[in-house]
N, C-alpha and C positions, 0 to 999 in steps of 0.2 A: 699430823695436822699442821697446816701452815698458818701462822698468824703474822699479820703486818704490824709493825711498830710505828705506824704513821703518827698516831696521836702523841706518842712519846717524843718523836722527832720534832713535831710542831711545837710542843711545850719547851723542848730544849732550845730550839732556835729562837723562840719568843723570849726566853730567859736570857740567852746570850746576847741577842740584839736589843734587848729592852724595848721590845715592840710586840704587840699581839698580832699573830698571823691567823688568817681564816682560810677556808678553802678557796674563797674568791681571790685572795692574794696569791695563793699557790697556782690557781688557774691562770691568772694573768702572767705569771712568770714562766710557767711550764707548758701551757696550752692544754693541760689535762682538765676536763670538765669537772666542776665541783661535785656533781652527782656521782661521778666515777671515784673521786677521792673519798667520798662518804662510803661508797661500797667497799673500797679497798680497806678502809678503816674499820668497818663493822662486820664484814663477811669473812668467815673463816674459809680457807682454801679458795680465795678469789683468784680467778685466772687472769693475771695481769699481763698486759702486752709488754714485751721486752723493751720496746722503745719508751714506754711509760716508766718502766723500772729504771732505765738509764736517766730519764729526765728527773725523776725524783732523787736519785742518787747524786746527780749533779747539783740539783737545787739545795739539798741538805748537806752537800759535801761529805757524803758517806759511802759506804760500800753496801752491796746487797745484803751482806751479813748483818749490818746495822738495821736494815729495813725489814728483814724477814727473820722470823724465828720458826724453826721446824721442831715439832714435838713428835716423838714416835707414836704411832697409832697403838692403842691398847689392843692386845690380842684377846678375843673372847675365850672364856674358860669353858 
């Protein structure tokens, strides 16, 4: 299962910059629509475009490993 750590990165950036960030702020900076940011944040296994991944990594100054966490699928018994 793939999970995106977008909410955590937004909170971390808000704390570091001492400014609250919203999806609209990120949309203005990256060009990624706020509804897509919401889907990335709330949908497991979201199929993100590689260009959007690059934009988010540049915006948050992070690597894909910081943005994405992969959990192994459980095998049915």
